N, C-alpha and C positions, 0 to 999 in steps of 0.2 A: 377559656378559663371559667370554671364554675364559681359564681359569686355566692358568698355566705351572707345572705340577707333575709330579713324577716318579710312576711307578706305585706304588700302595699296597703291592704285594707286595715291591717293592724297599725301600721304607721299613721294612716289617716285618722283612725280613731284616737290614738294616743295624742297626736298633735292637736286635735280639736279639744280634747279633754284638758290637756295641759294649758292651752291658750285661754280657755274659759275658766280654768280651775274648777270645772264642774262637769260631771258625767251627764247630767240632765241637759245642760245647754249644748254639749257636744252632740247628744242624741238628736236634739231639735235641729241643729245645723245639718247633720248628716241624714236626717229623715229616717232614723232607725230608733229602736227602743233603747232605753238606758241599759238594759241587760245586755244588749248586743255590743254596746260600747265597752262595758265592763268586761265582757268575755274576750274581746279583741285585745284589750289592755293586758289582761291576765296571760293571754297567749304570748304577747310580746315580752312580758316580764319573764315568762318561762323560757322563751328563746334566748333572752339575754342572761338569764339566771341571776337577775338583780331586780329588786323592787324599784319602781319608778315613782310611785306615789306613797305618801303617808296618808292612810285612810283615817279621817277624823269623823266625829259624830255628824256634823252638818256640812263639812267641806273637805276638800282634798288639797294637799300641798305636795309639791315636787320634792323628791329626794335630791341630793347633790348629783347623783347619776342621772336622775330624771331631768334636771335642769340642763345638764350638758347635752343629753340626747334630744331634748326638745329643741334647743337652738339649732342643732344640726338638721333635725327633721323639718323645722320651719323653713330654713333656707332651701332645703332640698325640694320641698313642695312648691315654694314660691318660684324657684328656678324652673321646675317642671311645668308649672302653670303658664309662666311667661313664654317658654319655648313652645308649648302646645298652642297657645294663642297666636304666636307669630306664624306657625305653620298653617293653622286652620284659617287664619285671616289673610293669607297671601292672596293678593289680587282683589280682596274685598275692600269696600269703602264704607266707613261708618262716620256719621255726623253727630257731633255734640253741640247743642244749642246752649250758649252761655250768655247770661245776662249780667252785665257788670256796670257799676257806677262809672260815669264818663272819665274822670281824671285818673282813676285807677286803671282803666283800660288803656288810656293814652300813654301814661308815664310809667306804668309798672308791667302790665300784662303784655301789651303789643310788642315792646322791644325784646321780649323773651320768647314769644310764641313760635317764631320760626325754629327755635331750637327743639321744641316739642315735636313739631312737624317733621323735622329731620330724623328724630328718634323713632317716630311712629307715623310713617307716611300714609298709612291706611286710615288714620283717624283725622277727620277734619273738624276743627273747632270754629264754629261760626259765632262771632261776638256781636251781641246787641247791647248798645249802651243805653242805660235807663236808670234813673234815680228813684223811680217809684217802687213801692212794695211789690214783691214778686208773688204771683200765683202760679206755681209750677205747672199744674195741670191745665188751668184755663189758658195760659199763654204758650203752652208747648215748650217750656223751658226745661232743659235737662239739669243745669247747674247754674248757680248764681254766686257772684262775689259781691258781698254787701258789707256795710259798716253800720253798727248800731248796738243798742243795748240788748242783751240776751234775756228773754223772759225768765223771771224767777231769780235772776242773779242780783245779789246785793252789792252795790258799789259804794265806795267811800263817799261821805257827804260832800267833800270838796271836789270830787271828780267832775270835770267839765262835761256837760250834757251833750249828747249827739241827737240832733233834732231830725232823725230819719227813722223810718220804720222799714225793717228788712223784708218781712214776709206778710202776706195776707193771712196765712194760716200756718201754724207750726205743727199740726198733727202729721205724723209719719215723716218727719224731717231729720236728716242726719246733718250735724253741723261740726265743722272743724275750724278751730281758730287759726287764722293765717298769721296775723300779727296784731299786737295791741295798737291802739290809736294814741299817738303822742304828738302833740302839736309843738312846732318850733317857730319862733319869729325869724323872718328872713328879710333882708333888704339887699339892694344892689351895692356893690363895692363903691360905685360912683356916688351913691346916695350917702354912704357912710363918710366918704371923703368930704362931701359938701356940708353935711349936717353934724358931723362929729359922732363919736362912739356913744352908744347907749351903755351906761355904767351900772344901772340897776333896773330891776323889774318895774319899780315905781315910775320910772321915766316914760314907759310905754303909755301910761294912762293919759298923757298929754301930747303925745306925738301924733303925726298924721298916720292913721292906720288904714290898711286895706281890709275891708270886710267881705265876707262871702255869703251870698244869699242862701245857699244850702245849709249853712251853719250860722244863722244870723246872730247868735249869742256867743260865738266862740271866743271872741276877745274878752267879753265881759266875764264869762265863766273862767277862762284861763287866768286872767288877772286876779279874780276872786280866790282862786286856789292858792295864790301867793299872798293873800290878805290885802290886795290892792283894789280900789274901786275905780272903774273906768269913768273918765271925765266925759259926760254926755255932750259937752261943748267942744270936744277935741275935733280937729279936722278929720274928715273921713272920705273914703271912696268905697264903692261896693260893686262887686262883680258876681256873675252867676255861679261859678264853681272854682275849684282850686287852681286849675290850669290858668284861668284868666287872672286870678289873684297873684300867681307867680309871675305872669306876664306884666302885671301892673307894677309889682315890686322891681322887676327887671328894668322897667322903663322909668324908674325913680318916682313912682307915684306915692310911695310910702312904704310902710312895713307890713308885710303879709304874715298871717299865722296859718301854717300849713302842716299836714301830717308829715313827719320826718321821712317815712318810707317812700313818699312820692318825690322827694327833693332831688335825688340823684338822677331820676329819669327826665328831668326838665332839660331841654336842649341848651339853655343858657346857664346851666348850673355853675360853671366856672366864674361867671360874673356876679353870682349871688354869694352872700355869706350869712351863716347863722349868727344871730346876735345873742350874746350871753350864753355861749355854748356849754359853759361849765355849771350852770344852775341845775338843781335837782329837777329832772323831768317829771311831769305829772301825767299819768295815764288817764284818758277820758273814761266816762261811764259807758263803755262799750268797746268794740274791737271790730276788726275785719274778719269775715267768716266765709268759708267755702260751704255752700249750702246745696244739698240735693235730697231727693226723696230716698227712702230706704231701698226701694226697689231699684232705682237707677244706680244707687251706690254699689250694687252687686254686679253691674255690667263690667266685664273685663276692661273695656275701653275707659270707663269711668274710674276704675281703680288705678289704672295707669296715669290718667290725667290728675287725679287727686294726689297720688304719690309725687308726681312731678311738681305740682303747685306747692305742696308742703316743702319739698326740697328747695325750690326757688325762694320761698319765703324765709327759710332758715338761712339762706345765703345772702339775703337782702341787706344792704348797709342801712344803718339808721341808729340813732341814739336809743330808740325804744328797744332794740334787740338786746342791748347790754343792760339796760336799766329797768325796763318795765315789764319784761316777759313774766317775771315771777308774780306780778300782780294778777295775771290772768292764767297762769300755768294750770291751776287746778280745774279750770273751766273748759279745757280742750276736750272734745269728745262728742258723743251722740246726744241729740236732744229730741224730745218728743213732747214739748210743752204745748198746751192748747190755750 
């Protein structure tokens, strides 16, 4: 049966122009002239006998028919690209080197990584746990998962600080927000039975608190966001990172303050409880990011891994997903700060 379809080159030109809302950017992506893109779009419009764009002085916008056709073309090209990659890469083995902060690796990434391997058996993700700032090129890192403040981003003055630097350099970096950083106080259920319920944020200032060396001021800043001053004489314990803080809370050493997205991955989660779960959450002055170079971001394997990470993040349980995403929503995207 003969198919009534326009040329693929015209579809590619239209899809790129529609995605960028720019013939110039589409031409740059396709490595052709702007005139060539315009010509292919006109051919497609002639084939369909419908205008797909509203030509304006400095920009273009899609017509209703154009928007409908764009969504179909986008899915078509994505499916074609994925099928092509699967066939081309049959039997091939590709390695992605990922640097991730330790507790995120242990409690969030590693429990999920087997699912990615099952979907894409020819892509091996090698995980290196490290809390230090990443230098992609010098360290041979393809992608990093980090938490911190994004350069140039203005945060609310009450937002708790994150005392970590994500990258050595931000030039030529693409960044995607994975999830916001929202800290929650947790204790073991046995501790609550022994010491009684915490009924207000102010009570935390005088309780035995578990501190984390990687976020030394977390409790101070978190309490300050609610207008409470930490009692410097309050009993305390300190551990290296959030996994050990959770472990200390589990062993009834006190109350730990941890990112909510890490909580469900802790093996003893059923023996812990979030204290004051109904208080308004406060997003930190920073978030968790998927970081890679612009060049690496174009690799088919990296696109698949990025898409999978973002899907997993969207499915992750956590108070922050319902209450704090809006705080950072406008900040998702590509960055090239220096």
